[in-house]
N, C-alpha and C positions, 0 to 999 in steps of 0.2 A: 671874235666872240662867238660862243656857242649860240646858234640861232634859237635853241629851245629855252634860253634863259630869258626870264621876264623881269625887268627892273621894277622894284617896289613891291613885288609880290611877297606876302608873308611866307614863312617856312611851311612847306607842304610835307605831308607824311612820307611821300616816296621820292623826295628830292635826293639825288645821288644814285638812284636806281635807273639802269638803262634797259630798254626793252627792244629786242629784235622782232619786228612785227612782220610775219609772213601771212597775215590774215587775208582771206578772200571774202568777197561779197559783204555780209553783214555781221554774222555772229562773232567771229574772232576780232574783226575790226572794232566792234563795240567794246570788247574786253580791253583792247590796247588803248582805245581812246579814253576810257575811264581811268586807266592807269596813268595816262598822260595828264588828265585833269587832277589827279592826286599828286602830281609833281614829277612823275617819271619822265625821262627823256626817251621818246619812242621813235625808233627809226623804221619807217615803213619801207620794206623791200618790195618793189613792184617792177613790172616789165611791160613794155609796149606790146609784146606778143601775147599777153594774157590780160587785157583790160576786162574787168568785170563791171563793177558799178560805175566806172568812169564813163561808160557809154550808155548808161541807163538814163532814161528820162525820169522826171522832168528836168529840163535845162534852164538855167537862168535866162530870163527874158525870152524863152522859147527858142534859143539859138544853140544848135549842137556844138559841143566842145568838150574835150576831155577834162578840162578844168572847170566846167560849168555844171556838172551833174549834181543835182540835188541829193541823189542817193549816195554818191561818194562823199560829198562834202558834209553830209549829215553825220557820218560815223568816223571821219578821219581828221577831226580837229586836233590841235595840239600834237601834231606829228611832223617828223622830218621825212621827206621823200628821197629815197635813193633808188635810181632806176638801174637794175641789173637784169640781163637776160640769162636766167638760170639754166637755160639749155646749153650754155657754153661753159667749158671748164674754167676759164679765167674768171667768169662772173661768179661761179660757185666758190672759187677761192676767196674772192672779195667778200662774199656772204659769210664765209667762215671767219674772215677777219672781223666782221661786225659782231659775230657771235662770241668770239673770244673776249671782246671787251663789253659784253652784255651780261646782265644778271638774269634776265627772263627772255625766253623765246615763246612766241605765240604763233600757232598755225592751225589751219583747218582745211588743208588739202584732203583729197580722198585718201583713204588708208593706203599706205605704201608709197605715195608720191615723194614725201620727204626722204624716205629711205633710198628710193631710186636716185635722188639727187645727191646722195651722200650726206644728207643733213638730218637723218634720223637720230633718235635720242642716244643710241649706243655710240654713234660717231661724234655727236655733239659734245657728250660729256667727256670725251677725250680732249676736246678743245678747251672746255671750261667745266671742270669736274663738279663745281657747285652750282651749275646752271639749273634754273627752274624752267622746265620744258612743258608748256601747256598745249596739249593736243586735243582739239575739239572736233568731234565727228557726229554725223547724223545718228549713228547707233553705237558710238564708242569704238575703241580700237581692239576689242576682243569679242568673242562670241560669234555665232553663226552668221550674223548680219554685218560683221565688221567691214567687209569690202563693198557694201552697198552705199551708194551716195543718195542724198535726199535733200530736198529743199523744204520750204515751210509747209506746203500742202501735204507732203508725205509725212512730215513729222506730226502734223495735226492728226492725221489718220492713225498712225501707229501708236501714238501716245494715249489714245482713248478719249482725247478731248472732243473730237468731232462727234463721237457716238452720243455724248450727253449734251450736245449743242444743237438747238433747233426747236421746232414747235411740235406739240403732241400730234402723233399720227403721221409725221412727215419724215423725210430722210435726214441723215446726219448732215451737219453744216460745217464747212471749214471757216474758221474765224478769219476775217480779213486782216491785211497787214502782215508784217513779218514778225509776228508775236514769238514764234519759237526761237528765232535768231536773237531777239533782244533778251529773252529770258535766259537762254543758254549763255549769252555773253556776260550777263550779270553773275551767273553762277561761276563763270570763268574768273571774274574779278575776285570773288570770295575765295576761290581755290588758290589763286596766285598769292593773295594776301596771307592766307594761312601758311602756304609754303615758304613765303618770305619770313614769316614769324618763326617757323620751324628752323630755317637756315640761320636766323639770328641767334638761336639758342644752341644749335648743334654744328653749324658750319656745313651741313649737308644739303645738296641740291635734291630735287625730286622730279620725277615724271608725273605730271598731273593730267588726267584724262577726264574729259567732259563729254557726256552724251546728250545731244539735243533732245532726243526722245524722252530720256529719263527726266531731264529738267522740266519738260512740259507736262509730263504725267504728274509731277508735283503740284500742278495747278488744280487737280481734281481729287484732293484727298477724301472728300466726302463721298464721291462715287466709288472709289476704291474701298473705303472703309465699309460702306453699305453692303457691297458685294461680299467682302470678306466676313462680315458678321451675319448676313441674312441669306446670302446666295442669290440675291435679287439685283438686277441691273437698275441703276437709277434712271427713271424715265426722263425724256426730254420735256421741258416745261416752258420753253420760250422765255418770255420776260416775267412769267408768273412765279409766285413763291408759295410754298405749302402752308405758310403761317401768316400770310398777309393778302388782303384784297380790298380795294383794287391795288394792283401792283404791276406797273408797266409804264410804257411811254405812249403819249397821246399827242396827236397832231394839233398844231395851233395855226394861226394865220401866218401866211408866208410860205415860201418854197422850202420844203424840208426843215420846218421849224417844229420842234417837239419839246414836250415837257415830261419829266418823270414824276410819277406820283406813287407813294407807298403808304398804305394805311394798315396799321397793325391792330389797333384796339377799337372797341366799340365807341369810346369817347372821341377818338380821331375821326371815325366815320360820321358820327353825329356832327362834328365840326365841319366836315367836308360837305355834308348835306346843307348846313346853314350857310356856309361860305359861297356855295354855288346857287343859293336862292332856291334850293330844292329840298325843303325840310321834310317833305313826304317820303324821301328815300329812307330816312331813319325809322319810319314806321312801317315800311314795306316788309312783309313777312319774308321776302326773298333775301333781305339784307340786314335783318335785325341782329343776327349773331354772326361771328366770324365763320362758323360752320356753314351757315346759310349763304354768306357772301361767296365763300369758296365754291359752293355748289352751283351758284348762279353767276359765275364770273362773266360769261358772254354778255348777259343782259346788263350787268353792272358796267362793264367796260364800254358798252354802246352808249349808255347814258352819260358817262364821264366824257367820252369822246365828243358827243353832241355839245357839251358845255364848253370844252376847250377849243373846239374848231373855230369859233367866232372871235377868239381873243388872241392877243399877242402873248408870246411866251412870258415876257417880263410881267405882264398884268396877272397872268395865272399864278406865277410863282409868288408875287407879292400878296395876292389875296389868300392863297392857301397857307403860306408861311405865317401870315398874320393871324390866321385861325388856328395855328398849331398843327397843321397837316404837313408832313414831310413832302417837299416838292422842290425840284431843281430843274434848271434848263439843261437840255441836251446840247452841249457846245460842239460846234464844228471847229475845224482847224483854225480858221480865221479868228474865231471868238476866243479860242485858247491863247493864241499869240497876242491878242489885244487885251486879255483879261487883266484888269488893274491889280487884282490881288496877286496873281502870279508874277506880274511885272515888278510890283513893289517888293516882293520877296526875293527877287533876283533869279527866279527859275527861268523866266523868259529874258534872254539877253540879246545883244546884237554884236556881230563880228563883221569886220571889213575884209572881204576876200579880194585879192588883187585882180581877179578876173570877174568873178560873179557879183562883186559889189557888196554893199552892206545888206546883211540878211539877219532876220531873227533866228535864234537857235535856242534849244532847250539845254539847260545845264544839269548838274547833279541834283537829284531830288532830296538832298539833305543838307543841313547846315551844322557846323560845329561851333559851339559857343556863339550862336547867332550869326556866324559868318559863313557865307557860301564861297566856294572856289570862284575867284574872279579872274583867274588867268585863263581866259577862253580865247584861244587863237584859231584862225581859220584853217581849214584843210590845206595842205600844201599843193602847189602846182606840180605837175609831173616832173620828177627829177630835180626839183627846186634846190635840194640840198646836197647834190652830188659832190660839189666842190668841197664843202665842209666835211662831209662824212668820209670821203675817200682821201682827199689831200691832207686835211688837217687831223682828223681822228685816226685814220689808218696810215697816214704818212706815205701815201703813194706819190712817187716822184712825178714831176711835170712830164717827163718823157714817157714814163710808163702810163700815166693817165691818158695822154694823147694816143698812145698805141691802143689802149683798151677801148677808147671811143671809136677809133678807126676800125677795130675788129667787130664792134657791135656788142661787146661784153657790157659796156655801160650804155644803157638805153633800152 
């Protein structure tokens, strides 16, 4: 039985589509995982000589293991693992066999690596003329920077996002986490879906190119638009807003507990003053109008901070929301995973990994007709599906399989 088949699962939009996943680290693996969530059969081609996220912490229960990496398991669910050492000719021939029976190829090696392996688009389309070949790079596969490699910090800087992130009068800030990877991976999904639609109408495959830098620049359209219209760079504003005050996050009781407050109208500000038992704020000349509040934000934020500091987040949120003042908790990861709203909606789910155990995961952030994809399977252990992919799918004989294992091509 095909190990990617899930009994009882409703028909998914990409069932019948097979993906050859040569993705590295985060971005392309995100693309392939989402395609898997949508029903595609995803075969991850990986090698022991080039572990990336499999050796990244954190590890389940704090114990190192290539099957226990949180980074790897986070972005490789719903995949089959086939371990091939692509440095060897025999392994590359097996990879070509996988490509021949696949509809989509996903890769994000440095520019030229796939070509050097004999797996570039020009060669691959000879194996499968209607293949959809998605190639994702830091700067794309053309232009003067095509041969440069880059990870999330480099992409943050080149995209322009870092320049508008930070506090007034301070240096640019690199946003935490692997934001460029996740964004580029999602763009990759959209591109592959469009290419599949095009193929369904024309029978034609396509070479699809995704630039991580260009994807992230799309996050700051207001900054780009302001410069294109006025010639002025958008200033760094921290958590502030040019049309709201107070607007920011304020510390509450507890370690790293914060509440977000956003006041736009005079009526909301008067409600804030009453709710905090500080009615005098509403009559203070520094705060009577929005223009005055924007001019005196330092003083205003100090007063709000003094009020929130002695209370729990939930208390502050309840008081302000009851008064009609926009306020919300700043949730940390533990709170997100335990959030009853996200859990009830099915965004937070649990999967049972054979080594890492039962762990919470995040699923697709959309539902169709009220139903979210519920076929969430754990990331594979290394080489878990070699037998099925090579012996059953590619029909490699027992003798040949043993020879390839002995030479290191498989592994």
